[in-house]
N, CA, C and O atoms as a DFTB+ gen file, in Angstrom:
704 C
 N C O
     1  1     120.704     102.992     140.332
     2  2     120.844     103.142     138.905
     3  2     120.251     104.486     138.518
     4  3     119.090     104.766     138.814
     5  1     121.030     105.299     137.870
     6  2     120.612     106.639     137.497
     7  2     120.024     106.646     136.093
     8  3     120.523     105.975     135.189
     9  1     118.962     107.412     135.932
    10  2     118.327     107.561     134.620
    11  2     118.309     109.031     134.241
    12  3     117.279     109.543     133.801
    13  1     119.411     109.704     134.401
    14  2     119.462     111.138     134.113
    15  2     119.092     111.445     132.669
    16  3     118.475     112.472     132.386
    17  1     119.471     110.555     131.757
    18  2     119.198     110.827     130.347
    19  2     117.794     110.388     129.941
    20  3     117.336     110.735     128.853
    21  1     117.116     109.648     130.775
    22  2     115.775     109.183     130.432
    23  2     114.804     110.350     130.477
    24  3     114.969     111.288     131.257
    25  1     113.811     110.275     129.645
    26  2     112.882     111.383     129.508
    27  2     111.458     110.859     129.547
    28  3     110.617     111.269     128.747
    29  1     111.190     109.967     130.464
    30  2     109.875     109.349     130.570
    31  2     108.815     110.398     130.896
    32  3     108.965     111.210     131.810
    33  1     107.744     110.348     130.114
    34  2     106.634     111.236     130.410
    35  2     106.730     112.594     129.751
    36  3     105.745     113.333     129.740
    37  1     107.906     112.962     129.188
    38  2     108.031     114.270     128.537
    39  2     107.540     114.170     127.104
    40  3     107.893     113.227     126.395
    41  1     106.750     115.104     126.678
    42  2     106.252     115.123     125.314
    43  2     107.223     115.900     124.440
    44  3     107.408     117.102     124.626
    45  1     107.835     115.221     123.498
    46  2     108.737     115.884     122.549
    47  2     107.913     116.618     121.512
    48  3     106.805     116.193     121.182
    49  1     108.439     117.708     120.999
    50  2     107.761     118.435     119.930
    51  2     107.997     117.717     118.605
    52  3     109.138     117.558     118.171
    53  1     106.920     117.291     117.973
    54  2     106.972     116.652     116.667
    55  2     106.005     117.396     115.763
    56  3     104.956     117.850     116.220
    57  1     106.346     117.526     114.481
    58  2     105.412     118.186     113.573
    59  2     104.065     117.486     113.588
    60  3     103.983     116.259     113.544
    61  1     103.023     118.278     113.652
    62  2     101.675     117.738     113.554
    63  2     101.180     117.035     114.795
    64  3     100.208     116.283     114.721
    65  1     101.817     117.252     115.939
    66  2     101.373     116.538     117.138
    67  2     100.309     117.305     117.919
    68  3      99.952     116.950     119.042
    69  1      99.815     118.371     117.284
    70  2      98.733     119.109     117.919
    71  2      99.208     120.073     118.984
    72  3      98.420     120.470     119.843
    73  1     100.493     120.468     118.956
    74  2     101.018     121.367     119.982
    75  2     100.749     122.837     119.663
    76  3     101.259     123.726     120.344
    77  1      99.954     123.087     118.634
    78  2      99.587     124.463     118.325
    79  2     100.500     125.138     117.322
    80  3     100.265     126.297     116.980
    81  1     101.531     124.465     116.835
    82  2     102.444     125.044     115.847
    83  2     101.735     125.045     114.492
    84  3     101.574     124.000     113.861
    85  1     101.309     126.252     114.051
    86  2     100.551     126.351     112.804
    87  2     101.365     125.973     111.578
    88  3     100.771     125.616     110.560
    89  1     102.683     126.029     111.617
    90  2     103.525     125.727     110.473
    91  2     103.734     124.218     110.300
    92  3     104.168     123.775     109.236
    93  1     103.436     123.443     111.312
    94  2     103.642     121.999     111.247
    95  2     102.544     121.344     110.410
    96  3     101.402     121.803     110.405
    97  1     102.896     120.270     109.706
    98  2     101.851     119.557     108.955
    99  2     100.823     118.947     109.908
   100  3     101.140     118.606     111.048
   101  1      99.625     118.820     109.436
   102  2      98.565     118.187     110.224
   103  2      98.562     116.704     109.873
   104  3      97.885     116.286     108.934
   105  1      99.317     115.913     110.626
   106  2      99.476     114.501     110.289
   107  2      98.145     113.773     110.162
   108  3      98.023     112.832     109.377
   109  1      97.156     114.198     110.925
   110  2      95.862     113.521     110.860
   111  2      95.321     113.514     109.435
   112  3      94.756     112.516     108.988
   113  1      95.495     114.637     108.714
   114  2      94.955     114.762     107.358
   115  2      96.029     114.665     106.287
   116  3      95.716     114.366     105.135
   117  1      97.300     114.913     106.640
   118  2      98.395     114.893     105.672
   119  2      99.346     113.729     105.893
   120  3     100.441     113.717     105.332
   121  1      98.955     112.763     106.688
   122  2      99.806     111.605     106.971
   123  2      99.404     110.411     106.136
   124  3      99.147     110.544     104.939
   125  1      99.349     109.268     106.742
   126  2      99.014     108.022     106.060
   127  2      97.604     108.114     105.476
   128  3      96.686     108.640     106.104
   129  1      97.459     107.593     104.266
   130  2      96.145     107.568     103.611
   131  2      95.811     106.135     103.229
   132  3      96.675     105.409     102.738
   133  1      94.594     105.727     103.444
   134  2      94.127     104.413     103.014
   135  2      93.109     104.646     101.909
   136  3      92.131     105.370     102.094
   137  1      93.348     104.027     100.762
   138  2      92.428     104.128      99.634
   139  2      91.734     102.777      99.519
   140  3      92.366     101.770      99.201
   141  1      90.462     102.765      99.773
   142  2      89.696     101.517      99.738
   143  2      89.576     100.967      98.330
   144  3      89.627     101.714      97.353
   145  1      89.416      99.656      98.235
   146  2      89.288      98.990      96.936
   147  2      88.143      99.573      96.115
   148  3      88.198      99.571      94.886
   149  1      87.114     100.068      96.782
   150  2      85.958     100.632      96.083
   151  2      86.127     102.118      95.772
   152  3      85.190     102.762      95.301
   153  1      87.331     102.674      96.035
   154  2      87.569     104.104      95.812
   155  2      88.559     104.370      94.691
   156  3      89.030     105.499      94.552
   157  1      88.893     103.360      93.882
   158  2      89.851     103.549      92.797
   159  2      89.246     104.414      91.697
   160  3      88.034     104.406      91.480
   161  1      90.104     105.158      91.007
   162  2      89.675     106.106      89.984
   163  2      90.011     105.580      88.596
   164  3      91.187     105.426      88.269
   165  1      89.001     105.301      87.771
   166  2      89.223     104.793      86.418
   167  2      89.462     105.912      85.417
   168  3      89.706     105.641      84.241
   169  1      89.396     107.160      85.856
   170  2      89.664     108.301      84.981
   171  2      91.172     108.527      84.874
   172  3      91.700     109.528      85.358
   173  1      91.856     107.571      84.227
   174  2      93.298     107.639      84.047
   175  2      93.616     107.199      82.632
   176  3      92.736     106.714      81.920
   177  1      94.863     107.362      82.217
   178  2      95.255     106.978      80.859
   179  2      94.937     105.501      80.640
   180  3      95.291     104.653      81.459
   181  1      94.270     105.204      79.533
   182  2      93.869     103.830      79.239
   183  2      94.542     103.346      77.956
   184  3      94.924     104.133      77.090
   185  1      94.669     102.038      77.867
   186  2      95.188     101.368      76.686
   187  2      94.151     100.337      76.288
   188  3      93.628      99.631      77.150
   189  1      93.837     100.229      74.991
   190  2      92.830      99.242      74.579
   191  2      93.173      97.842      75.092
   192  3      94.317      97.397      75.005
   193  1      92.146      97.151      75.633
   194  2      92.317      95.778      76.091
   195  2      92.526      95.625      77.585
   196  3      92.559      94.503      78.090
   197  1      92.670      96.733      78.305
   198  2      92.898      96.639      79.747
   199  2      92.129      97.745      80.450
   200  3      91.744      98.741      79.837
   201  1      91.911      97.554      81.746
   202  2      91.288      98.583      82.564
   203  2      92.262      98.973      83.659
   204  3      92.612      98.145      84.500
   205  1      92.714     100.244      83.661
   206  2      93.580     100.752      84.724
   207  2      92.725     101.561      85.684
   208  3      91.794     102.251      85.272
   209  1      93.049     101.471      86.968
   210  2      92.361     102.264      87.986
   211  2      93.407     102.797      88.951
   212  3      94.198     102.029      89.500
   213  1      93.414     104.103      89.160
   214  2      94.404     104.741      90.029
   215  2      93.988     104.670      91.485
   216  3      92.832     104.918      91.828
   217  1      94.944     104.328      92.335
   218  2      94.743     104.367      93.780
   219  2      95.550     105.517      94.360
   220  3      95.041     106.311      95.151
   221  1      96.822     105.598      93.957
   222  2      97.752     106.598      94.480
   223  2      98.288     107.428      93.324
   224  3      98.890     106.886      92.397
   225  1      98.076     108.734      93.370
   226  2      98.663     109.660      92.403
   227  2      98.615     111.059      93.013
   228  3      98.156     111.233      94.141
   229  1      99.080     112.037      92.279
   230  2      99.104     113.394      92.822
   231  2      97.694     113.904      93.101
   232  3      97.431     114.450      94.173
   233  1      96.799     113.730      92.152
   234  2      95.438     114.258      92.305
   235  2      94.708     113.648      93.497
   236  3      93.933     114.334      94.164
   237  1      94.946     112.385      93.768
   238  2      94.205     111.702      94.825
   239  2      94.798     111.898      96.208
   240  3      94.062     112.126      97.169
   241  1      96.152     111.812      96.328
   242  2      96.756     111.871      97.659
   243  2      97.948     112.820      97.742
   244  3      98.553     112.964      98.804
   245  1      98.291     113.472      96.619
   246  2      99.429     114.377      96.620
   247  2     100.763     113.702      96.358
   248  3     101.811     114.314      96.567
   249  1     100.749     112.435      95.898
   250  2     101.996     111.709      95.622
   251  2     102.816     112.466      94.581
   252  3     102.309     112.818      93.516
   253  1     104.078     112.711      94.896
   254  2     104.961     113.479      94.016
   255  2     105.772     112.599      93.074
   256  3     106.081     113.015      91.957
   257  1     106.123     111.387      93.507
   258  2     107.103     110.600      92.765
   259  2     106.633     109.205      92.386
   260  3     107.448     108.385      91.964
   261  1     105.340     108.907      92.524
   262  2     104.886     107.598      92.105
   263  2     103.408     107.590      91.774
   264  3     102.657     108.493      92.145
   265  1     103.013     106.545      91.065
   266  2     101.631     106.276      90.703
   267  2     101.412     104.809      91.015
   268  3     102.277     103.985      90.719
   269  1     100.283     104.463      91.603
   270  2      99.965     103.063      91.873
   271  2      98.483     102.827      91.651
   272  3      97.642     103.689      91.909
   273  1      98.199     101.650      91.171
   274  2      96.809     101.301      90.930
   275  2      96.698      99.849      90.517
   276  3      97.602      99.046      90.746
   277  1      95.571      99.529      89.902
   278  2      95.318      98.158      89.474
   279  2      95.167      98.095      87.961
   280  3      94.849      99.084      87.301
   281  1      95.407      96.905      87.441
   282  2      95.202      96.617      86.025
   283  2      94.435      95.312      85.944
   284  3      94.781      94.332      86.604
   285  1      93.398      95.307      85.135
   286  2      92.613      94.091      84.898
   287  2      92.561      93.850      83.394
   288  3      92.251      94.751      82.614
   289  1      92.873      92.612      83.002
   290  2      92.775      92.218      81.594
   291  2      91.860      91.002      81.545
   292  3      92.103      89.997      82.213
   293  1      90.814      91.109      80.751
   294  2      89.825      90.031      80.675
   295  2      90.421      88.775      80.053
   296  3      91.439      88.829      79.364
   297  1      89.768      87.639      80.308
   298  2      90.235      86.346      79.789
   299  2      90.455      86.421      78.289
   300  3      89.635      86.974      77.557
   301  1      91.576      85.857      77.836
   302  2      91.908      85.743      76.419
   303  2      92.027      87.100      75.719
   304  3      91.840      87.187      74.505
   305  1      92.336      88.158      76.475
   306  2      92.443      89.498      75.890
   307  2      93.894      89.964      75.934
   308  3      94.712      89.415      76.672
   309  1      94.201      90.984      75.133
   310  2      95.535      91.581      75.132
   311  2      95.403      93.072      74.917
   312  3      94.430      93.551      74.335
   313  1      96.401      93.799      75.398
   314  2      96.389      95.247      75.226
   315  2      96.964      95.596      73.869
   316  3      97.563      94.762      73.191
   317  1      96.770      96.835      73.493
   318  2      97.485      97.353      72.346
   319  2      98.925      97.617      72.760
   320  3      99.220      97.728      73.950
   321  1      99.816      97.716      71.788
   322  2     101.211      98.036      72.074
   323  2     101.293      99.465      72.606
   324  3     100.605     100.358      72.111
   325  1     102.142      99.678      73.621
   326  2     102.274     101.002      74.216
   327  2     103.586     101.092      74.983
   328  3     104.276     100.089      75.167
   329  1     103.924     102.292      75.426
   330  2     105.029     102.477      76.375
   331  2     104.614     103.594      77.331
   332  3     103.581     104.235      77.141
   333  1     105.432     103.819      78.360
   334  2     105.084     104.794      79.391
   335  2     106.113     105.915      79.487
   336  3     106.415     106.399      80.578
   337  1     106.650     106.325      78.331
   338  2     107.583     107.447      78.317
   339  2     108.758     107.211      79.238
   340  3     109.328     106.120      79.266
   341  1     109.122     108.240      79.998
   342  2     110.299     108.186      80.876
   343  2     110.064     107.421      82.175
   344  3     110.969     107.312      83.002
   345  1     108.863     106.894      82.360
   346  2     108.532     106.228      83.623
   347  2     108.990     104.772      83.664
   348  3     108.975     104.074      82.650
   349  1     109.400     104.324      84.859
   350  2     109.639     102.918      85.120
   351  2     108.337     102.349      85.682
   352  3     107.607     103.035      86.398
   353  1     108.056     101.089      85.350
   354  2     106.848     100.443      85.847
   355  2     107.189      99.114      86.499
   356  3     108.098      98.406      86.065
   357  1     106.442      98.787      87.551
   358  2     106.518      97.483      88.191
   359  2     105.095      96.934      88.228
   360  3     104.165      97.602      88.680
   361  1     104.949      95.706      87.744
   362  2     103.659      95.029      87.743
   363  2     103.770      93.824      88.673
   364  3     104.699      93.026      88.549
   365  1     102.841      93.692      89.588
   366  2     102.783      92.541      90.493
   367  2     101.535      91.745      90.124
   368  3     100.424      92.274      90.156
   369  1     101.718      90.480      89.775
   370  2     100.590      89.641      89.372
   371  2      99.894      89.098      90.623
   372  3     100.497      88.386      91.427
   373  1      98.623      89.448      90.769
   374  2      97.824      88.991      91.906
   375  2      97.110      87.692      91.562
   376  3      97.115      86.748      92.352
   377  1      96.490      87.643      90.372
   378  2      95.692      86.478      89.976
   379  2      95.789      86.321      88.466
   380  3      95.731      87.304      87.728
   381  1      95.935      85.087      88.013
   382  2      95.967      84.819      86.582
   383  2      97.381      84.632      86.053
   384  3      98.330      84.479      86.822
   385  1      97.509      84.647      84.736
   386  2      98.799      84.413      84.070
   387  2      99.034      85.533      83.073
   388  3      98.255      85.714      82.138
   389  1     100.114      86.286      83.275
   390  2     100.461      87.407      82.391
   391  2     101.496      86.954      81.373
   392  3     102.472      86.290      81.723
   393  1     101.284      87.308      80.141
   394  2     102.297      87.120      79.103
   395  2     102.675      88.517      78.613
   396  3     101.828      89.265      78.126
   397  1     103.934      88.850      78.745
   398  2     104.430      90.154      78.296
   399  2     105.136      89.978      76.959
   400  3     105.914      89.042      76.773
   401  1     104.857      90.885      76.033
   402  2     105.608      90.952      74.787
   403  2     106.243      92.329      74.737
   404  3     105.624      93.311      75.147
   405  1     107.469      92.415      74.240
   406  2     108.132      93.706      74.159
   407  2     109.146      93.721      73.023
   408  3     109.510      92.678      72.480
   409  1     109.599      94.935      72.674
   410  2     110.576      95.128      71.607
   411  2     109.983      95.966      70.491
   412  3     108.789      96.267      70.492
   413  1     110.826      96.340      69.538
   414  2     110.378      97.179      68.407
   415  2     109.232      96.543      67.638
   416  3     108.356      97.245      67.132
   417  1     109.233      95.206      67.547
   418  2     108.164      94.465      66.869
   419  2     107.498      93.483      67.831
   420  3     106.912      92.487      67.407
   421  1     107.594      93.775      69.141
   422  2     107.058      92.884      70.173
   423  2     107.599      91.471      69.985
   424  3     106.877      90.483      70.125
   425  1     108.902      91.402      69.659
   426  2     109.522      90.134      69.291
   427  2     109.992      89.283      70.461
   428  3     110.451      88.160      70.252
   429  1     109.889      89.794      71.706
   430  2     110.313      89.040      72.884
   431  2     109.105      88.762      73.767
   432  3     108.165      89.557      73.803
   433  1     109.124      87.645      74.476
   434  2     107.998      87.303      75.336
   435  2     108.467      86.590      76.603
   436  3     109.476      85.885      76.595
   437  1     107.722      86.783      77.685
   438  2     107.950      86.076      78.943
   439  2     106.611      86.019      79.675
   440  3     105.717      86.827      79.419
   441  1     106.484      85.059      80.585
   442  2     105.241      84.918      81.340
   443  2     105.491      85.058      82.827
   444  3     106.590      84.797      83.317
   445  1     104.449      85.476      83.540
   446  2     104.515      85.648      84.991
   447  2     103.181      85.214      85.589
   448  3     102.123      85.374      84.981
   449  1     103.261      84.662      86.797
   450  2     102.049      84.203      87.478
   451  2     101.905      84.866      88.837
   452  3     102.685      85.756      89.174
   453  1     100.924      84.450      89.618
   454  2     100.656      85.058      90.927
   455  2     101.911      85.119      91.797
   456  3     102.619      84.125      91.960
   457  1     102.170      86.298      92.349
   458  2     103.332      86.507      93.203
   459  2     104.558      87.000      92.452
   460  3     105.524      87.433      93.079
   461  1     104.543      86.945      91.121
   462  2     105.680      87.409      90.324
   463  2     105.613      88.917      90.099
   464  3     104.537      89.509      90.015
   465  1     106.801      89.518      90.004
   466  2     106.942      90.932      89.672
   467  2     107.476      91.056      88.249
   468  3     108.278      90.232      87.810
   469  1     107.038      92.074      87.538
   470  2     107.512      92.368      86.183
   471  2     108.029      93.799      86.197
   472  3     107.342      94.700      86.679
   473  1     109.228      94.017      85.676
   474  2     109.798      95.370      85.568
   475  2     109.788      95.795      84.104
   476  3     110.243      95.052      83.235
   477  1     109.267      96.995      83.831
   478  2     109.247      97.547      82.487
   479  2     110.031      98.859      82.511
   480  3     109.587      99.827      83.127
   481  1     111.209      98.907      81.841
   482  2     112.016     100.129      81.807
   483  2     111.345     101.234      80.984
   484  3     110.393     100.963      80.252
   485  1     111.831     102.473      81.097
   486  2     111.283     103.585      80.313
   487  2     111.337     103.314      78.808
   488  3     112.268     102.679      78.312
   489  1     110.343     103.796      78.107
   490  2     110.246     103.802      76.640
   491  2     110.210     102.429      75.973
   492  3     110.277     102.357      74.745
   493  1     110.109     101.343      76.728
   494  2     110.093     100.017      76.109
   495  2     108.706      99.734      75.538
   496  3     107.732      99.691      76.289
   497  1     108.599      99.538      74.208
   498  2     107.311      99.152      73.633
   499  2     106.926      97.778      74.181
   500  3     107.731      96.847      74.145
   501  1     105.709      97.651      74.685
   502  2     105.283      96.381      75.254
   503  2     103.789      96.180      75.121
   504  3     103.036      97.091      74.780
   505  1     103.387      94.948      75.405
   506  2     101.989      94.543      75.319
   507  2     101.747      93.538      76.436
   508  3     102.524      92.600      76.611
   509  1     100.677      93.733      77.186
   510  2     100.275      92.766      78.202
   511  2      99.210      91.858      77.596
   512  3      98.295      92.314      76.911
   513  1      99.352      90.573      77.864
   514  2      98.420      89.587      77.328
   515  2      97.949      88.709      78.481
   516  3      98.751      88.280      79.310
   517  1      96.661      88.447      78.530
   518  2      96.150      87.478      79.483
   519  2      96.348      86.109      78.841
   520  3      95.701      85.787      77.844
   521  1      97.244      85.301      79.415
   522  2      97.587      84.001      78.843
   523  2      96.503      82.953      79.091
   524  3      96.599      81.837      78.582
   525  1      95.475      83.298      79.867
   526  2      94.396      82.360      80.152
   527  2      93.164      82.676      79.309
   528  3      92.787      83.838      79.156
   529  1      92.554      81.652      78.775
   530  2      91.330      81.830      77.992
   531  2      90.094      81.893      78.881
   532  3      89.001      82.197      78.405
   533  1      90.265      81.603      80.190
   534  2      89.092      81.518      81.061
   535  2      89.170      82.384      82.316
   536  3      88.136      82.676      82.916
   537  1      90.369      82.802      82.729
   538  2      90.530      83.507      84.004
   539  2      90.963      84.963      83.784
   540  3      91.815      85.242      82.940
   541  1      90.376      85.876      84.542
   542  2      90.765      87.282      84.487
   543  2      92.164      87.444      85.062
   544  3      92.521      86.790      86.042
   545  1      92.955      88.319      84.448
   546  2      94.296      88.644      84.937
   547  2      94.188      89.908      85.776
   548  3      93.735      90.943      85.289
   549  1      94.605      89.826      87.039
   550  2      94.543      90.974      87.943
   551  2      95.932      91.285      88.456
   552  3      96.630      90.407      88.964
   553  1      96.334      92.549      88.321
   554  2      97.677      92.982      88.707
   555  2      97.620      94.289      89.482
   556  3      96.652      95.044      89.399
   557  1      98.684      94.534      90.239
   558  2      98.915      95.831      90.874
   559  2     100.050      96.475      90.094
   560  3     101.034      95.818      89.752
   561  1      99.907      97.758      89.817
   562  2     100.873      98.481      88.996
   563  2     101.408      99.681      89.759
   564  3     100.637     100.429      90.361
   565  1     102.730      99.872      89.739
   566  2     103.364     101.058      90.325
   567  2     104.266     101.688      89.285
   568  3     104.957     100.985      88.548
   569  1     104.262     103.017      89.221
   570  2     105.124     103.746      88.297
   571  2     105.935     104.775      89.052
   572  3     105.566     105.191      90.150
   573  1     107.048     105.184      88.453
   574  2     108.041     106.027      89.117
   575  2     107.702     107.508      89.125
   576  3     108.559     108.316      89.480
   577  1     106.509     107.894      88.756
   578  2     106.100     109.296      88.808
   579  2     104.592     109.334      88.954
   580  3     103.915     108.347      88.669
   581  1     104.068     110.449      89.389
   582  2     102.633     110.593      89.565
   583  2     101.885     110.777      88.261
   584  3     100.654     110.791      88.249
   585  1     102.615     110.921      87.156
   586  2     101.971     111.105      85.866
   587  2     101.351     109.795      85.390
   588  3     101.848     108.713      85.702
   589  1     100.278     109.904      84.642
   590  2      99.645     108.719      84.061
   591  2      99.991     108.695      82.574
   592  3      99.129     108.946      81.732
   593  1     101.244     108.396      82.250
   594  2     101.696     108.394      80.868
   595  2     101.435     107.028      80.246
   596  3     101.880     106.006      80.767
   597  1     100.719     107.015      79.138
   598  2     100.523     105.800      78.348
   599  2     100.502     106.236      76.890
   600  3      99.545     106.868      76.443
   601  1     101.555     105.902      76.145
   602  2     101.668     106.264      74.739
   603  2     101.335     105.030      73.916
   604  3     102.123     104.087      73.846
   605  1     100.152     105.043      73.289
   606  2      99.726     103.902      72.494
   607  2     100.460     103.914      71.153
   608  3     100.602     104.962      70.522
   609  1     100.926     102.735      70.725
   610  2     101.759     102.603      69.534
   611  2     101.053     101.772      68.467
   612  3     100.263     100.880      68.776
   613  1     101.352     102.079      67.208
   614  2     100.839     101.289      66.095
   615  2     101.981     100.398      65.610
   616  3     102.760     100.785      64.739
   617  1     102.066      99.196      66.191
   618  2     103.153      98.263      65.901
   619  2     102.567      97.015      65.271
   620  3     101.568      96.481      65.752
   621  1     103.182      96.552      64.202
   622  2     102.812      95.274      63.600
   623  2     103.671      94.209      64.267
   624  3     104.864      94.123      63.975
   625  1     103.094      93.381      65.168
   626  2     103.919      92.413      65.902
   627  2     104.410      91.274      65.025
   628  3     103.768      90.915      64.037
   629  1     105.556      90.708      65.395
   630  2     106.063      89.523      64.711
   631  2     105.122      88.368      65.003
   632  3     104.435      88.367      66.024
   633  1     105.087      87.398      64.123
   634  2     104.180      86.268      64.296
   635  2     104.549      85.394      65.486
   636  3     103.685      85.074      66.303
   637  1     105.814      85.002      65.599
   638  2     106.231      84.120      66.681
   639  2     107.314      84.811      67.494
   640  3     108.471      84.842      67.075
   641  1     106.957      85.368      68.654
   642  2     107.962      86.054      69.466
   643  2     108.977      85.079      70.055
   644  3     108.693      83.893      70.226
   645  1     110.154      85.593      70.361
   646  2     111.215      84.805      70.988
   647  2     110.990      84.761      72.492
   648  3     110.874      85.804      73.134
   649  1     110.927      83.558      73.058
   650  2     110.734      83.434      74.502
   651  2     112.010      83.827      75.245
   652  3     113.117      83.485      74.829
   653  1     111.837      84.542      76.336
   654  2     112.947      84.947      77.191
   655  2     112.663      84.412      78.584
   656  3     111.626      84.725      79.168
   657  1     113.578      83.603      79.127
   658  2     113.378      83.032      80.455
   659  2     113.719      84.053      81.523
   660  3     114.597      84.895      81.332
   661  1     113.012      83.973      82.663
   662  2     113.347      84.826      83.803
   663  2     114.720      84.406      84.296
   664  3     114.945      83.214      84.507
   665  1     115.630      85.320      84.483
   666  2     116.931      85.021      85.073
   667  2     117.100      85.952      86.264
   668  3     117.139      87.174      86.118
   669  1     117.201      85.350      87.446
   670  2     117.377      86.111      88.680
   671  2     118.041      85.182      89.683
   672  3     118.291      84.022      89.357
   673  1     118.337      85.647      90.891
   674  2     119.030      84.783      91.845
   675  2     118.347      83.456      92.125
   676  3     119.023      82.471      92.422
   677  1     117.013      83.405      92.037
   678  2     116.329      82.138      92.309
   679  2     116.168      81.289      91.052
   680  3     115.847      80.105      91.147
   681  1     116.387      81.879      89.875
   682  2     116.343      81.164      88.600
   683  2     117.598      81.502      87.802
   684  3     117.495      82.127      86.746
   685  1     118.800      81.099      88.284
   686  2     120.046      81.520      87.638
   687  2     120.205      81.018      86.206
   688  3     120.966      81.592      85.427
   689  1     119.489      79.945      85.856
   690  2     119.587      79.400      84.503
   691  2     118.311      79.645      83.724
   692  3     118.099      79.051      82.667
   693  1     117.475      80.504      84.236
   694  2     116.205      80.797      83.572
   695  2     115.101      79.892      84.062
   696  3     115.351      78.762      84.482
   697  1     113.902      80.378      84.007
   698  2     112.743      79.594      84.437
   699  2     111.487      80.358      84.115
   700  3     111.531      81.496      83.649
   701  1     110.397      79.734      84.364
   702  2     109.115      80.407      84.135
   703  2     108.257      80.326      85.363
   704  3     107.136      80.835      85.368
């Protein structure tokens, strides 16, 4: 059996493999980065009622096209109304119960629990609410750019928002 095409033992040239190519990235320092839970940066755009902490952004790791971090909302608390400009946001609920309100008068509402994802399109006025009176709401947040855009809004919310059921392949008729 011939192995003419096999290249066992040969070191291929790869960027950053330490072969002396000064133009190649130094993968050791410019490759994968781990940001420890105790290394999050709270010096980011804030909205009343919540605490955001950045893990991944341009300033911290050089991220060009995304922002990621954590959001904590204390028991029985809610944020002020806000939007994130041209950015898309994804919220992943780690612990607790999130109630989202959105719309020109925050007239729509839906809830999410641990393991659920929430998508917030660009420019949508919204408010995050901790639906629990006793448990802290903890979420992971990702945005579509490294910018920390948070535009706080002065909105008078409607008294009773309209509930909107989750509709997706696993909840084709809506669910919570």
